[in-house]
N, C-alpha and C positions, 0 to 999 in steps of 0.2 A: 719767568714769565712764559707761559705756553699759550697757543691759541683754543679759543673756545669754539667747537665745531658744532653747529646744529643739524641734526638728523631728523629729517621729517619720514614717518613711516609709510607713507604712500597710500593706497588702496587698502582699506581695513581688511578686506577680504583675500587680497592677494600675498605676494611672498615677502613683501616689504618689512612689516613687524618682525617676522623670525629672521630677516636678514639684518637688520638693526641690533637685534639682542645677540646674533653672531659677533657682530662687530664689537658689541659692549665687552664680551669676554675677553678680547684681545688688549693687549697694553699698548697705547699709542702716545706719542709727545704730545697729547693735546686733550682738552676736557670735552667729553661728548655729551651734548645735551639733546633730548629725543622731544621732538614735537609730535604728539598723537595721544591717544586717551591712554593713561598708565594703567587702567582696568586692562585693556586689551592687551599691553604688554606683559602685564603679570599673568594673564590667562594664557597666552602664549608660550611665556617661559614654563609655564608649569605643564603644559600639554606637551611640548617638547622636550622637558627635563634639561632645559638650560638655566644654569645656576648663575644668576646674576643678581648684585644688589641694584634696586631702582630707588633713587633718592630724590629728594626735592633740590633743586638748583641753588646753590649757596652764593652764586655769581663769583666764584674765585678761579684762578687760572692756574691752578696745582695741579699735578697729576693725581688723578684718583681713581682706583678701580671701579667699574661699574657705570652706570648710565643715570645722567641726571635729568629732571624733569620739572615743568613749570608747575606748580600747584594751582594757580590762578588762570591756567591758560583754557581758555573757552572752545574746547574742542571734544567734548565727550560725545561718543556717539548717540545716535537717537533709537539706534537699535542694536542689539547683540551681533557683532560681526562673525559670520559662517564662513570658513576658510573655502574658497573656491564659489561662493555664492554672492553675487552682487546685490546691494541693495540700495536702490536710489535714496532711500531715507538717510543714508550716512552720508550724502554728498556734502550737504552744508557743514558738516564736522571737517570733512577732508579739505573744502575750501578755506574755512576758517583757519585751520592748521597751516596752510600755504601761506595763509595773509599773516598770521602773527610771526611766523618764521621770518617772512621777507621783512617785515617792520623791524623784528630785533637785530637782522642783518644790516639794515640801513641806518640804524640809530647806534652800530657798533656795541650791541649787547652781546652779539656774538660776531666773531671774525670771519667765518665762512659759513656756507650752508650746502649741505649733502642731502640729496633728494632719492628716496626710494620711489618706484614708478606707480603712477597713478592709471586710473581707467578713464580714459578721454569719454568714451561713450557714456559714463555715467555722469561726469560733470558738466557735459555740453549741452545746453538747453537754449531754445529760443530767446528765454529772457537773459540767460547768462552765458554768452558763448565761451567756450573753453578749447582751443585749439591745441593746447600744451604747457608745460612748464615755463618755457623759454618765453612764449608771448604773454603769458600770466605775469610773471615776475618784471617782463618790461612794463607792463601796463602799471603795475604798483610802483615802480620805481619812477615813472613818468620820464624814460629816456627815448629820444627818438630812433635809435637802432641798436639792437643787439645782433650778435651771431653766434649761431651753434657750431662749436668746433668738437669733433669727436677725435680722441687721440689713443693709439695703440703703439707698441713697442715691440714688433716682430722681430726676433733675434736680436733685440737691443738697438735696432735702427728705428727711431721713431717714426711713426706715420701719422699725421696730422689732416683731417680733411674738415674743411668748414664748408657750410651751406649758404647760398644766395637766397633760396626760398627753403620754406621749411615744411610746414604740414598743408601742402595744398594738392588738391585732385591734379593729375598730370595735365589734363585738358587747359589748366588756369595757369600753368607755368610760363608758357611762353609771353602771355600778355602781362606776366608779372615781373619779368626780367626788363626793367627798363634802364638807360642810363645813369639816372638818379639812384637807384636802388643797388646797381652794381658799384656805383663809386661809394656810396657810403658804406655798404659792405667791406670793401677792400680797405677803406679807411680804418674801419674797426678791426678788421683782422690784422693789418699791419701794425696798429697801436697794440693790440692785444699780445701778439707775438713778441713785442718790445718790453710790455710791461709785465705779462705774466711768465714769460719764458726766457726773459733775459737776452735776446737774440737783438744785436745792434742793428744788423742789417738784414732783415728778413727777405729769404727768396721764397716766393708764392708763385706757383703754377696754376693756370686758370683754364679750366676745362670749356670746352664750346657746348653749347645747347642741343645741337643737330648732330645724327650720325656722320662721322668723318669731319665733325667741325663744319658743317656745312657743305663741304667739298665744293669751296669757291663759289658758294650761291646756288648749286645745283641741287642741294639737299636742304636747304633753308639759309635765309640771308641775316639772322640774328646776330651771327658772328662779324660780318661785314659791317652791318648797320649800328650794332650797340656796342659788341664786346670789344671788339679790335680798337675802336676809337677811344673808348674809356681807359684801355690799357695804354694806348699810345699817349694820352694825356698826364696818366699819373707817372709813366716812365720819364716823362720831361720833368718831374718834379723830384726824381731821386728814387723811386720806389722800382725795386728789383721785381719784375713780372716777365712770366713765360706764357705764351699761349695768343689765342684761344687754341687748346690742343684738343685731337680727339681722345674722347674719354676712355676708347677700348685699348688704346696704346699708352695713355699717360702713366699708367703705374708700373713702370718698368723698373727694376731694381735700381738701375744706374740713377734714373732721374728721382727716385724716393731718396737716395744718399745726398743729392746734391739740392733737395728742396725741403724748405721749413714748413710749408704747409700747401695744401691742394685747396682749390677752391671748386666746388661742384655748383651746377646749376640748380639741381634740385636733389631732393632726399635719398632716392633711390638710384641716383647717379655715382655718387661717391661713396655712400655707407656700406653697400654690400662689399665693396672691395676692403674697407676697412674692418668690418665685422668678421670677416674671413680671415683676416690677418691676426686678430687678437680678439675674437668673441668670448666673451666671459672675463675679460680682464681690460676691456676698452673702457674709456671715461667721456663721459659728455660734459663739456666746459662752457658755458655761457660767458662770451666775451661782451663788454660794453656795459654791464650792470656796474653800480658802485659799490658793489661787494663781491666777494668769491663765492661762485656757485658751481658746483660740479654734481654729476649725476652718474647712474649705471647706465649701461648700454642695452638692456633688456626690459621686456615689458613686465607685467604683474604675474604672468605665469599660473593662472587661476586654476590649471588643471594639475599642479602639485603641490598649491597651496597648503599650509598646515602640515604638511608630511616630513617635514625636516629634509626634503631632498633639495632645496635651493642652493645652488652654489653662490657663496658670497664673496667670490673674486673680484666680481665687477664693483661693489660697494665697496671693499677693502682698496681696491685701486683708485676710487673715487676720493675717498677719506685722504688716502696717502696724496693724491693730487692736488687737494685742496690746502693740506698742510704746506706742500711744497710751493703752490703759488703764493701763499700768505707770506713765506719766508723771502720769496723772490721780491714781492712788492715791498716789503719792509726795508727801510734803508739799514 
């Protein structure tokens, strides 16, 4: 018995379809099932000269070369996808693809979900807001809190960075960091490190919000009013927490070696460090969902889409991480 891994192809005009095809020609200890328009995958394979078999999903859990897909999946594109050229007419098909994949993951038709990048600007509308995969899957799953965790292994020393807030404008971050949000984030992060990484007593380093972690209130008071009290309360419950730490000195080699995960307050506080350490091989993991979900660490790369230049390294790492997490969760 091997896991069944769903692969969503992402933005049809981006690099997602070709990356999924690159993954399909490798041999994995898993069955790969594509979520997306089969006609687009076939056309992409022909254009790039990728020789891969694309077959209807038979529901089995045996190793079989190639890529499976759902014949009845309602995700046909409304217009022909042209590499590098966004077409809002295909937004509905992309959202249907993600919805179908999430539904299959929740009902255990697949054991894990790996997502290629989407173009948020095409999917986000006033009638149907879309701020990202993480928030979209959270809403579909009906869970109160999920946490975005990115992981890389520079020189085989794991670096994991989680986010308290995700896709928010910088001016909105300070108001969003509340005691309730921070406490729920740390609870999900702590539980995810135990469940998905097998770490019995996770050690978490928490960054401050302001420069120099507020410098005793001279550069901001969020550390004194919000972050420090939450950390003190959780420490009393046996959770190992360090901080709040100045973000500019937190990521020392010595601290990385003794820390299981860092918690940043906002997107661009922690992720530049992680992506510098492992760009192209880093993985985005969503903690708190009822199923395993991983993703790549990059965007749709419209400028090189369809040219066969996209590096599949991050997708390969995301598939490997999903397989590893499934094995860790399974007794």
